[in-house]
N, C-alpha and C positions, 0 to 999 in steps of 0.2 A: 567796574564791577564785572567779574568773569562771567562769561556766558555759560549757563548750565543747560545741558541737553535733557530734554524731557525723558522721563523714565521709560516711556513706551518705545523710544527709539534706541535705547542703550542695548538691549539684548539682541535685536537683529544686527546691529553694527558689530558687536562682539562675535557673533556667529559668522559674519562675512569675513572678518579678519582671520579667524581661526581656519576657515576654509582656504583662504589665500595662502596661509602659512603651510598647510598640508600639501597643497598643490606645488608650491615652490620646493618643498623637500622632495617630493616625488620627482620632479624635473631634475633635480641635482642627482638623485640616485640613478635615475634612467641614464642621464648623461655619463655618469661614472661607469656604469655597466657597459654602455655602448663603446666608450673610449677604451675600456679594457679589452673588449671583444675585438675591436679594430687593431689594437696592438698585437693581440695574440694571433690574428690571421694575416697581418701585414697589409691590411686594406688601406692603411693611411699613407702608404708609399705611392707617390705619383710616378707614372712612367717617365723615363728619361726622354728628353727631346730627340736624341739619336734614334731611339726605339720607334718613336712616332714617325720620324722621317723615313726610316727604313720600311715601316709598314706601308706608308703611302707609296714609296717607290715600288715595293713589291706588287701592291694592288694595281698601280698604273701599268706595270709590265705585262700583266695578264691580259690587258685590253689591246696590246699591240701584237698583230700576227706576224709570224716569221715565215718567210718562204720555205724554209727547210722542213716545216711541218707538213708540207704537202705530199712528201714521198716517204717511203719506208726507209730509203737509204739515199745517201748523196752520191750515187754512182756517177761517174763521168760518162757523158754521152759520147759515143763513137760513131764515126761515119762509116761508109762502106769499106774503107781501107783500114779500119780499126785504128785510125789516128784520133787522139783526143780532140774534141771540139770544145772550145772555151764557151761556157755558158754565162750569160750576163744575169746576175741576180736581180730580181725586181727591186726597183727603187721605192723604199718605204719613207714617205714624208710624215715625220712625227707631228701629230696635231698639237696645238698649244695645250699645255697642262693646266688643269684647274682641279683643285682638290674636290673630289666628289663627296656627296653626303654619305653618311655611314650606311652601308648596304643592309637591307632588311630581308633579303631573300637569296635566291640562287644567283651565284656569280659564275658565268660561263668562262671557259677557257677560250683561247683564240679560235677564230672561225677557220674552217676548211671548206672548200668548194668542190663539189662532186657532180659528175654527169655520167650518162651512159651513151656511147656512140659506137655501135657495132659496125656501122657503115662509115668509112673514113671520108666524109663529105667536107668540102671546103668551108661550109658555113661554121664549122666549129672553130675556125681560126679567130673570128671575131670574138667569140665567147672566151676562148683561152686568152686572147690579148687583153680583153677588158678585165678579166680576173687578175692577170699579171700586173696591170696598171694599179690595182688595189693592193699590191704587195703580196699576192698569194699565187699559187700555182694550181691550175685546174687539174684535178685528178679524174681520169677517164676510165670507166669500167667497160669491159667487153670490146675494147678498141680494135678496130680493123678485123672484124669477124673472129675474134677470140672465142675459143670453145672451152677454155679452162680458166679457173680462178687463179689468183696469184700463188696459191700453194699447190698448183697442178691438180687439184681435184676438180670434179665436174658435177653438174646436177643431172646428168643423163641426157635423155632425149631432147628436152628443151634447150639444152646448151650445146649439144653435139653438132647440130646442123648449122652451118654458116649461113647467115641471112644474105646470100648473094643476090636474091631477087629484090631486096629492099622492101620486104613486106613490113609495114610499121607495126602490125599486130604481133609479129615474131619479136620485135624489139620490145613491145609492151610486156609480153610474157617474160622476157629475160629480165626485166627491171626488178621484179620481186626476187627472182633467184639471186641475182648479182648483189642487190642491196642487202639481202638477208645474209649472204656469205660474208660480205664486207663488214657488216656490223657485228656478226657473231665471232668471226675468226681473225680479225685484224688486231694483232697485239699492240699495234702502234697507236690505237685509239685509247683515249681517256673518257670515262663516263661523263665528264664535265665539258668535253669538246663540243663546240657548236658547229653543226653541219648544215650547209646549204646545198641541197640537190636541185638542179635545174635542167630543163631540157637543153639539148646541145645546139640545135640548128634553127629553131624558130623564135629566138629570143634576142633582145637588145638590152644590154646592161648599161644604164645611163647615170648611175650614181655610185659613189665610192662604197664598196661593200663593207668596209671597216666600220661604217656607221650602222650596220644591221643589228649589232648586239643590243643597242639601246631600244630599238624598235621591237625586237623580239621580247625583251623584258617587259615593255609596256603592254604588249598584247597578251603575255602569259601571266600578268600580274606578278612579275618578278619571281616566278616559279619555274621549275622544269616544265617542258612541254613540247609539243610539235604544232607547227602552223603549216597549213596547206594553202595553196592558192585557191581563190574563190571564183566561182562563175555564177551567173544569174539564172541558170537552169541546170537540171540534172546532168546534161552533157552526154558524154559517151557511155551511157549506161541504160537506165530504166526508161528513157524516152526514145530509145533507138527504134526506127521503123523496122518492119519485116518480122520474120520468124524468130530471129534471135531476141529482139526486143519483146515479142509476145511471150516468149519462154520466161524472160525475166519478170514480166508483169504478172504472170500467172504463178510464179513461184511463192513459196512461204518462207519467211525469214524472221529470225529472232531479233528483238530490239529491246534496249533498256537505256533510255535517254539520260537517266540520272541514277546515282547509286541509291537514292531513296525510292526509286520507282521499281515495281516488280518487272521481271522479264515477261514479254508477251510475244505472240506470233502475229505477224501481219502479212498481207498479200503484197506482192511486189509492186502492184499499181498504186500503193500508198507510200512507197518508199521515198519518193521525192518530198512528200509532206513531212515525213519523219526527219529527213535531213534538214529541212527548213526549220522545223521545231527545235531540233538539237542546236543549230546554229544560233537561233534567236535567244535560246536560254543561256548559252555560255560564252558567246562572242563578246569581247571587250571593244573591238573595233566597230565603227559605224559605217555601213555602206550596203549596196544592193547585192553584192556577190555572195549569196548564202550557201551555194552548193560546193561541196569539197571536190576539187580537182587535183590531179596527181602529177601535174607538170612542174610544180614548184613545191619544195618541202624545206622547212627550216626548223631544226630542233636540236636539243642536246642528245648526245649519243645514247644515254640510258633510256630516255623517253622514246626515241626512234626505234631502238632495238626492241623495247617492250611492245610497241605498236606493231612492228613487223611480225613479231611472234603471233600476235592476235590475227593479223592478216593471213598468215600461213595456216592458223587454226581454222579460220573461216574457209579457206581454200580446200584444206584437207577434208573437212566435214562434207563439203559439196561434192568433192571427188568420190567420197565413200557412198554418198547417195546415188551418184551416177553409176558406180560399180555395181550397186545392188538394184539398178534399174528403177530406182524410186523417183528419179527426176533426170531431166537432161542436164548436161554439164554447161553451166552458165558462163564461166569465166573465160572469155575470149580477149583478155586484156588485163590491166592492172587496176583501173579506176574503180570497178565494181567492188572488188575485194576491199579496197581502201574505204569506200563508202559504207559497206556493211559492217566493218570493224568500227567505224566512226560512231554509228548509232547503237552499237551493241555493248561496248566496253567503256563504261564511264570512269573507270579508275585511272585512266590515262588522260592527262591534261591536253586534249587535242582541240585546236582552234582553227577557224577558217579566216583567212585574210579578206574580210568582207569589204574593207575600205579600199583595197588595191594599193595600200601604202607600200607593200613589199612587191607584190606581183600584180601588175596591171594586165588583166587578161582581156584581150579584144573579143567583143561578143556583140550580139544584136542589141544589147542594152545601151551601147555607147552612142551618144548623140553629139552633134557638132558643138564644139566648145567644151566638152568634158575634158579632153587632153589637149594642151597647147600644140598647135601646129600639126593637128592630126584629125582626119575624118575617115569614116568607114568606106567612103567611096574612093577617096584618093590616097589614103595612107598618110605618110609624113610629107609635109610640103617642103619647099626649098629653104625655109628658115629653120627647120628642125635642127637642133644642136648647133645653131650658129653661135660663134664665139664660145663654144663649149658649154652652152647654156642648156641644161636638160628641160624637158617639158614638165610642167606642173599639172596636177589633176584637180579639176574644179570641185570634186566631191569634198575634199578636205583641205585644198590649197597646198598640199605637200607634193613632193617629188617621188614618184615610184622608183624603186631600185631597178626592176626588170619589166620590160615590155614583152609580153608573150602573145604570139600570133598562132593559136592552135586551129586545127581543123580547116574549115573553109576560109579562114583568114590568113593562111600562111603566106599567100602571095603579097600581103601588105608588108611583110617583113622586108621584102626587097626594096621598099620605098624608104625605110628608116635605116637599115643596116649600112648602106653606103656612106651616109653622113657620119655615122660612128666610126666606120673604117678609116676615114680620113684623119680622125683624131688619134687612133691607136695603132695604125698599120706600121708607121715608120718608127715608132718609139721602141727603144730597147731592142735592137736587132737580134740579140741572142735569146729572146723570150722563148719559153717552152712550156709544154704541158707534161703530165706524167701518166704513162701507161701502167695502170695498176696491175693488170694481169701479168704482163711481161716484166714488170719491175724495172722500167727504164724511162728515161726522159725522152721526149720527142720535140725536136725543134719545130716551132710553128711554121717557119719558112720551108721545112721539108714537106709540109702539106700544102702550103700556099706560098709559092716563091715570091709573090709581091709583098709579103709580110717580112721584109728583111731590111 
């Protein structure tokens, strides 16, 4: 006997079947419309394997620096007799290729390394040789008491006097002028180039600089930006003793820590707190070095140029106040202007390397065991860079790229540099750096005969 469904269940079942039929028809119509749209736009066509391969090849080539990008031209170096001298190009060791994940942000072009050295001291030979070992050529601004930029122009008084007395303050003032001209007028630069600026004489480079790009992107959240070396105190600015420091602390300055905050004016004795607040708000790296220092800078050309324009704006405003006798002129160096721009212009993605992952800056904060084979009292020990092994930093377990010995710690550089010199001095006898102002290559051995 056939099963008869009760009448009370028949109408709900018929309604359910009708609804399913309508939904199925809708899916068919939707599929047909989407299929027609894909055919009309060509979206159904898959990229050819060759195109994918070429895309990966192009992307990988951007990450490999070329020594030729260090100079404006590949002029042949000549000695005193005007005979050509053969230059040995840096040896670039290609890292093993692995297909990267699809980029989600800014992709920098190859790294360039820049410094300023108006006094031709022998300490630059180690810096130039280490850069050369990374497959690049160190570009040097204001080399050997230069008073003109590469296009034969000048900034006037601050540029015209050769720093024959070795006054480091004169060199600091030159930094802003030479960097500004380099980033504003160098047609060889691309907005996407990545630039590392480092001090010339009191640094030890202990890690392959070609690995910097990945660290830069991690600290800027894969965006354009500028990263400054960090220090655990205000440094050479608002905590200086004496009348100069007093003038800074009694001055009035504009701050805006975030684009959502209003501008306000604070007194200079609160500036260190403002710098600390800014860094705590926007730094992606974790570490104790919260204050912006100007001995190490890493950034893309577009961002560095924009920041330097703001630095010059701060400097010009203060100069105008001085000319009107409204305030004393504060800026006897470069770091103060950089710090004031840092806390005033939030539209530029400026970070501080708080972790020391890029720039390890020696300071009172360093305790025994923080950096392998190093103490504040003795500097680097006999095992530093043994078997070419760089020192790790206990704060994060990583290897800093650059050890920096500023101010009262400069003497410690002499305990670390000789170990690194043994590793790079004899390599590539034809290694050279590039004099940006005079547009010529300079053999490292012409400055340091032992580097040959």
